[in-house]
N, C-alpha and C positions, 0 to 999 in steps of 0.2 A: 529674400524670396519667400521664406515661409511666413514671415510677418505680413508681407503684402497680401498673401493668400488668405490669411485669417481675416484681415480687414475686408477683402473683397466679399468674403462669405458671410459677414456679419448679418446683413439683411435676411439671407436665406435662413440662417440660424434662427433669427427672431420669429420668422413666419412659419418654420417647420413644426411638425408634430413634436410632442415630448419625446425625449430620448433618455437613456441611461448611460452612465459612463462606460458600462460594459459593452456598448454598441459598437465601439470602435477600438481597435488595438492600441496599445501604448506606442507612441511616436507617430501616430497617424492623426489626421484631422478630418472630423466628420464632415461630410460634403452634402449628400442628397439622399432622399429615400427612394426606393425603387419606382421607376417611371418618371423621374425628375432629372434635369440636366445638372451635371457637376461641371464647374468651370475650374480649369487649372492649366498650367504652363508645363511644357517639358514632358519627358517619358517618366511615369512614376509607377511604383507598386501600389496597386488599389485592393481594397478588402471589401467583402460584403459580409455582414453579419448582424447578429443580435445576441444580447445576453451572453457576451463573452465567447461565442462560437463564430468562427470566420472561414471564408474561402477566399483565395487570391488570384489576382490576375495582373496583367500589365497594360497601361493605357497611355497614349500620347495626346496631349491637348484635351479640349472639352469632349466629355463623352456623356452618354445617357446612362443612368443607373439601371441597368437591365439585368435581370436574372440570367438571360442566355449568355451574358459575357463572362460568367463564372461557371466553369465546368463542375460537374459533380456536386452541385449545391443542392440543399434540401430546404431553402428558405422560401418565405412567402413575401408579400409586397410589404410587409411591415418591417423588413429588414433595411439597414442603412449602408450606403457606400461611403467609404472614407479613403483618403489619399495619403501616401507615405512620401518618403524622400524621392528625390530625383535619382533615377537608376543610371548606372554607367552606360548602359546601351538599351536600345528598345527591346532587345530579345531577353533581357534578364527579367526574372520574376520571383517573388518572394513566396516560399512555402508556409511560413508560419511567422508569428510575430512575438515579440518579446512580451506582449500581453498575456501569452499563454502562461507565464509565470505568475500572473496575478489573476485577472479575471476568469481565465480559462482552467487553470491547473488545480484549483481547489486544494491547495497545499496547507490547509489549516492544520494546527495542532495545538497541543498544550502540555505545559510541563510545570514542574516545581521551581521554586525561585532558584534553586541550585541546578536546575535544568537536568542534564543527564548525570548528575553527580554520583549518587549511590548505585545507579543501575547501569552505568555506561563508562566507557574509557575515555569520553570526552569531558570537557569542562566548558561551562557557559560563563559568559561575561556579564550575565544578568546580575541585577542587584535589587533587593527587596527594599522598597520605601516604607517608612513608618506609616501605619494607616491614619494617623493623625495629620499626615502631609496634606496640605491643601492643594487643589488643582490649579495649575497655571492656566491662564487664559489660552484659548486656542489661538494659533497663529496661522494666518494664510500666507505669510511670506516665505515659508520654508520651501526648499527645493523638491520636496516629494508631496504628492497627493496623499489622501487619506487611505489608511489600510482598508482592505475590502473584505466583506463577508465574515465579520466577526461572529463566532459561533462557540457554543459549548459542545464539545463531542459527546456522544451517547454515554450517559451515566457517569460523566466525568466530574461529578459533584457529590459532596457528602456533607456531613454536619457542619464542618469548619473550614472547607475549602471548595473552590470552583475552579476548574480549568478552563481558560479561554483561549481560542485559537483565531487565527485570522489569516488572510492572503495579502500578498504584496500589492502595494499601491500600483495603479495603472501608469503612473510616471514618477520619475525621480529614482534616486538610489539612496534609500535611507541608511543611516548609520546605526539606528536602533528604533526601539518602540517604547512607548510608555503606556501602561495599562491602568485604566481607572475603574473604580467601583462606585457608584453613586456620587461621581464627580470628584472623589478622592484618590490621588496617585497611589497605587498599590505596588508598583515595581517598574522597573526598566530593564529590558534586554537588549543585546546587540547580536553578538554571534556566538555559535557553538564552536569551541576550539577542540579539534580531535588531534591526535598524534600525527607527527610528520608536518605539523604546521598547517594543516587543512582546516578550513572553517567553512560553515554553512550559516546562512542567515536564518536566525531563530525566529519562529512564527508561532510562538506558544508561550503560555506563562500560566502557573498554578498560584492562585491568590489564596493565601493561608490565612489564619487568624480570624475567620469570619464566625458570625454567630448562628447557632442553629435555627432552622425554621424562619429564616429571614430571606426576603426578596432583594436582590441586587440588580442595579442596571450597570451593564458593563460595556465599556468602549476602549478603543485604543487609537493612539495617535502615532504617526511616524515622526522621527526626529532627524534632521539632517546634520552634517558635520559641524555646523555652526551652532547647534543647539535649538534651532527653530523647530517649532512643532507643526504639523499639518493640522488641518481641520479634524474634528472627530470622525471616527468611523461610524457606521451604523451602531445603533445600541441595541443589545440583546439582554433580555430580563432572565434571570435564573434565580431559584429559591434553593437555599441549602435544605438539607433533610433534617428531620428531628434527630435528637441525640439517641442513638440505638440502645436497645437493650443488648448488653454484651454477655455471651455465654463462654467462659474460660473452659477449655477442654480438660484442664487439671481437676475442675470441679466435678467432672464426670468419670474421673478416675485415670486419665491419661498421665502417663509418666515420661518426662523428657530426658531419659537417660541414654538414649541411642541404641538400647537393646530390647526393651519391653515392646511387644507388639500391641499397638493401640488401636487397632482398626475398629473394634466394636465400641470403644469408649469415645472415640472421636466422632464415629457415626452416631452415636446417641446424642452427642451435642448438637450434631447437624440436624438430626431429626426433630430436636426441641426448639430449634430457631424460630422465633415468631416472625411474622411479616415486618420487615423493615429492621430486623434484628442483625446481630453480628456474632459469628463464631470466632474466638480468638485462640490461636496457637502461639503461646508466649514464647520467650527465650528458652532455649533447650533443644534437644534433637528428640523428635517424636516419630518413631518408626510405625509404618502403617502399610496395610495391604490396600485394595482398591476401596475407594470412597465414593459415595454418591450425593451430590449436591442438591439442595432444595432451591427453589425459586425464591425471590424477594428477600434474599439474604446476602450479607456481606462476609466474606471469608478473609479475616486478617491473619497472615502468617508473618510474625515477628521472629520466630526461631527458625528451626530447620524441620521441614516435613520430609522424612526419609523414606523412601519406598523399600519395602521387604525385598530381599533377594530370592524368596521362595516362590515359584511359579504357582503354587496352590493357593497363594494369598490373593490371586487375581482371577476373577470369574472368567469363564470361556464363553464368548457370545457377543464380542463387539464385532461390527461390520461397518467399515467406513462408508460404503456405498450400498446399503442394504437392499435396494430395490433391484439391483442387477441379478439376473438370473431368474426373475419371476416372469409370469406370463406377459408377453408383449415387450419384454425388455432384453431378450436374448436368452441363450441356454446356459451360459456359464456363470456360475455363482462368484461373486466376488470373495476373496479369501476371508475366512473369519480369523480374528485375533483376540488376545487376551484384553480385558478390561484395562484402562488406564489407572494411575494412581488417583487422579480426579476425574470423575465423570459426570455427565448430566443425563445420560440414558441407562436404564437398568434399575431394578428395585427387588427387594424380598417381600414375599407374602407375610412372613413373620421377621420383622427387623430384629426383635429382641434376641431370637434363636439364630438369626441369619440363616434361615431356611427357606426354600421355595422361590430360588432365584428366577427372575423373569428378564431376559435379555432386553426386550422393549427397543429393538434397534431403530424402530421408526417413530420414536418418541417425539411429540411435539407439545407445545404449551409451556415450555421452560421459559422463565423470564426474569429479568432484573437480577442478574448475578454479578456480584463484584468480587474480584480475587485480588487482593492487594496486601501491603505490609513492607516491612524492611528487611524480610528473611529470605530463605532459599527453599525451593522445591527441588529436591535431589532424588532422582529416580532410583538409584541403587547405591550400594556401599562403595562401589568403584568400578573399574573398566581394566580389560586386558585384550590382548591381540585377538583378532578374528582370523583363525587359521584358514577359513575358506575364502577370505578376500584379504589379500595381502596389503598390509599398511593401515587397513582400517581396524578400529577396535570395536568391541562390544561391551556393554554394561554386564556386570555379573548376573543381574537379573535376566537380561537378554540371552546370555548363554544358557541359562537354566530353562528359560521358556522355549527356546529353540530346540534343546535336547529333549524336553518333554513332549514335543510334538514331532519327533522324528528326525531332527538334525537339520543340516543345511540342505533343504530340498524345498519342493513346491509347497509343502505343508508346514514345515518346521520353521523357515526363515520368515514367512509372512506372518507367523503367529506371534511375533514380538509386539509387546503393547506400546501404544504412545505414552508420553508422559502425562498429557492432559488430553481428554477427548471430550470436548465441548460441543455437543450436537444438538440441534433443535431449539436453540436459545433465541429468543427476541429481547435483546437488550443484554449486553455483555461488556464488563469493564475488567481489564487485567492491567495492573499497573505496579511498578517499582521493584517487583520481585526479581530474583536471580533464579534462573532455571537451568538445571544442569544433569548430566549423566543419564540421558533418556534410554530406554530400552530400544526405541525406534525414533519416530518423530518426536519433536518437543511438544508443541502446541498444535493440536489437530482441531480446527473450528470449521465444522461443516454444518450445512443447512441452517444457518443462523444469520441474524440481521441485526443492525444497530449495535455495532461493535466498536470498542475502544481498547487498543493495545498500546500503552504508553509507558516509556521510561523503564523498559525491562531489560535485563541482560540475559540472553539465551545463549549459552555455551555447550556445545557438544564436541569440543576439540580437546581431548586430553593432551597434556604437554608432551607425553611420550609418543604419541601417535604421529604418523606422517601424512595420514588422510582423514583423521577424525572418526567419529563414531558412525558405523555404517547406516545409510539412510537418516542420519541425524539431523533433518530439517530444523531450522529455527522456528518458523510458523508455517503452517499449512492452512490456507483460507480457502474454503471450497463452497461454491454456489450460494444459495440463500435460504432464508426461512420461508416455509410455506406451512399453512394450517393442516394440509394433508396431501400425501402424495399417492397418487393412484396410477394404473397402468395406462391411462390416457393422459397423464401429465398432472402438474401441480395445481393445487387449490389454494387460493389465497396467498399467491406469492408476492413477497415483499422485495424492494431493493435491498441488496446487502448492506450498503451504507456502512463500510468498515474504515475505521481510522487507525493507522499503525505509524507511530512517530516517536521521536526522541530515544530510541533504543539501540542497543548494541548487539550485533549478531556474529558469532564465532562458531562455524558449524561444519559438520562433516558431509553435509549435502547442501542442497539450496537453503539460502537464509531466510528470504521472504518469498514463499512460493504461492502463486494463486492457481487454482484448478477449478475446472467446470464440467467434470465427468468426461468419460471417454467413449469413443466409438458409438455404435448404434445404441446401447443403453443410455448413454448421456444425451444423445440427440432426442430420444424419445422423453426422457424425464424433463427436458427443456427448463432448466433452472440455472440460468446464467449467473455469473458473478457480476453484479450491477452495482458499481460504486465502490471505489477504494481510494482513499486518500493516504499516500504513503510518503512521508517527509521527515526530514531531519533525522534520518537513521544512519548508522555507521556498521558497515560489514567488513569483516576481515577474512578468515578462511571461509571457504563455501564454494560450491560449484557456480553459484550465481547470487548476485546481490539481490535484485528483484526478478523474479522469474515468472513467466505466464506459460503454464503447460507443465508436462506434455498432455495433461487432461484438459482438453479444449473443446469437447463437443458441444456444449450448450453456449460457449462463447463468453467473451468479457466485453464490457462497455464502461465508459465513465471511469477509467483508471486514471489517476492523476499521480505522478511519481515526481516529486519535487525536492530540491535541495537535500539530497542524500549524498553520502561519501561512500565509495566502494574502494577500499585500501587494501591491496595485495590479494583480492577476491579473484577467483579464476575468470569469471566473466561478470562484467557490471550488469547491464541489462540484457536478460536472456529470454528470448521468445522461442519456444519450442513445440512442435506438434509432428503428427505422422500421417502417413498416407491414409491409414484406416481410422485415425481418431476423430476427424471431422471437426467442424466448427473453427474456432479461432476468435472472431470477433462476433458478437451477437448483433441481430438486427438493430439498426440505429434508428430511432424515431426523432421527432423534432425536440431539439435541445440536448440530444445525446451526442457523445463523442466516443471514439475507441479508446486509444491510450495516449496520453499526453506526458512526456518526460521533460521537465524544464529544469534547467540549471542544476543539474547533478555533476559530480566530480568523481574522477577516477584517478587512482595512484598505484603504480607498479602493478597492473593487471597482468594476470599470468597467461590467459589465452586471448580473450577479445574483449574490448570495451562494449561492444554491441554484437549480438548475435540474433539473427532472425532465421530460423530453420524449419524445414518441413519434412526432415528425414529422420526423425527420432523413431526408435524402434516401435513397431506396431504392437498393440495390446492383443490379448488372447480373445477379445470379444468380437462379435460380428462387425463388419465394416460399417462406418458411417456411410450415408448416401453419397457425399462428396468428400474428397481429401481435405485434410486441415490445411488452412492458409490464414494469413493475416492481413488485415487492411486497416486504413485509417489510424496510422501510427504516426504521431508527430514527436520528434525529439529536437528540442530547442535548447541549446546551451548544454554541451557536455564537453568538459575540458579535463585535461590531465594527461598522465603517462601510462604506457604499456610497455611489457617486457619485450626483449628484442625478437622474440618469436611469435609475438601476439599481433593481432590486426586491431585497428581502430574500429573496423566493422566488418563482418563476414555474413553473407546472406546466401540462403539456398531455398529452392522451392520445387513443386512438383508440376511437370508439364501440364498445362491446361488449367491448373489451380494455382497460378502464381499470386504473390502478395502484390497488393497494389494500394494506392493512395498512401504512400510512404513518404514522410517528409523530415529530411534532416536539415537543421539550420544551426550555424555556429557550432559545429562539432569540431574541436581543435585538439589534436592528439599530437604528443610528442612520443618519439621511439616507435618500435615496432616495425610492421611490414606494410603499412598503408591500408587501403580499402579494397575489398572484393565484393562486388555486388552482383549476385545471380539470383534468379527466380524473382525478381521484382519487374513488375510492367506498369504502364501507364503513361499518358502524355502530361506535359507540363501545363499548368502548374499543380494538378492534383498529385502528381508524384514528382518531387523536386528535391534536389540537394544544392544548398546555398551556403557558401562560406564553410565548406567542410574540408578540412586541412589536415595533413599529416606532415610531420617533420622528417620522415623517413619512408622508404618503400615505394610502392607504386599505388595507382588508383585505376582499377579496371572495372568494367561493366559488361553485361550480356547485351552486345549490339543488337541482338534479335528482339529484344524486350524494350530498350531504352535507347535515346539518341542524345546527342550532344545538348539539345535544348532542355533536358532534364538537369542540367548542371549550370550553377552560376557561382562565380569567384571561388573555385575549388582548386586546391593544390595537393599533390601534384596534378597536372592536367589529366582528367579523367579520359581513359582510352578504351574504346569498344573492342571486345574480344568475341 
């Protein structure tokens, strides 16, 4: 049937306008453009879309490709209709397609030839080929099509290496990928292997041994199980940097004995770094207080950068959301805290004397900062129990900072510093390092754009702790870069364009947390988190693997979460907002999507594999105009196990501001208590649950908001309550 359909459409294909492979989902056949008749037989799932974005419906027999046939679409007449397989009944419909894992999900990434080796608990089955190996000829006989959207993530290149990333082919199931530079095979990757026998398909590679100041043409081919190669991907050109001038901190008097305080000497090396230069912290343990980074420099840490335990060694004046509390943004100021060990905001009028400190919380103009190396950034000498929060720990520095500001109260506890506070940066690369023992959050990246965080190990879970370090998030990514922030909104706002991949997170709070400001001030600031590619990461302890919220005011969009594994984490995918927090998903323009989570895995999840909630505790700021809620979330391909008391999915919302356009496809969970869907509304196929199964428990939904038509091929049989 499928072969005859292709033949019958051949004439139409030859006469139609040009189209791209991303104009139809994987497993579908391009049929007709808007306004044109589409010929087919039977009842089929059909898709309307362009450039990797699709909406879905069900049609029987010949139909006209009409925009009105696809609810809640934002396409124009340039979109294409395509047809999928014959459905089991005329009422079933598909909410998403496997193409979300390729052309829609933006799950690119990049890694060293040892992949997650030194920076994670996983091991990669990648292998590096000699640079003298010649390219084999491209084969069109393989079972997979070419990889999509090969790219180099922001600043993921230096003088001798370039990281290349790609998305899955639109068809086929590759067993691996081969990476080429100037037509020469540079390496082969297949899967990342995590503990418990879990694997993810690897979609990145770090090409090493390159020449400085040299341009390379990079491409990738998929390889099937028989060794056949696909055609070439798109080719991307990238030049390596010049060999940098390197400033060793020991030349400036720093001593790596673990006891000498090196704040001034390391800062002197940073201040002397020329454009394109590198500051090197070599082997040894170099203790320091707060340091302030310069633009256009690389900071290579091959030893241990150890944070001082003394509160006085960190300036007072950081503020994660500095506009809050000013005119037009509400009346309550966001709590001030200590500066981090590594900062991009703040400076001294006299650096030599280290006097005349200026907090500069609204700093902008920072750019092109790389923080990398084979070493460790350790926030304090150790950690011990937090008497105010049973089971949690605090670093020694955090104990001292809290005590210095009044103890465990509204002033003292929020005073704790982050380990890294990287704010107001356009162009940021953090790679390969281990981060541990933070006073509060680990990496706090705010008001920044064009970001790569790759192959790091972020650990805030002391072995003796039962809950980890209090508030010890692995990474917090907030909003986006703007050239100025004013009471009326941002000026020169950029997309966030963040890439987080190939990393391990073991944390006392959320592992990968995205936030967009909270309540009335966040709505007014209007700086959404726009664009994040989160893939090939591994989370262990933590409240959530990938988390959106609870700061949701300005909203999120273009968030792709692909091929991650959440192993023993409390919640895999966690969406959280509150009644007064506002936002959830930012306004979607042409080509935008909300959130797409594709082909992720869970194992032994403690609470729920998926949570979408709107009852998170309200903030102390003025209420947002409308309650927080989520929409346009697609979860396609989530498999694995949850604990006996956990749910596969559990959702809740606020009356009158329910979640909508929520689509689950191929969500298959073993163990636990099934699915409970409340607070979600919408008619099929805009809101749809297809092939959503649990091996245990029940499947219930709010019958006042959904009907049986919102479900297809689900087990147990969904029941309205």
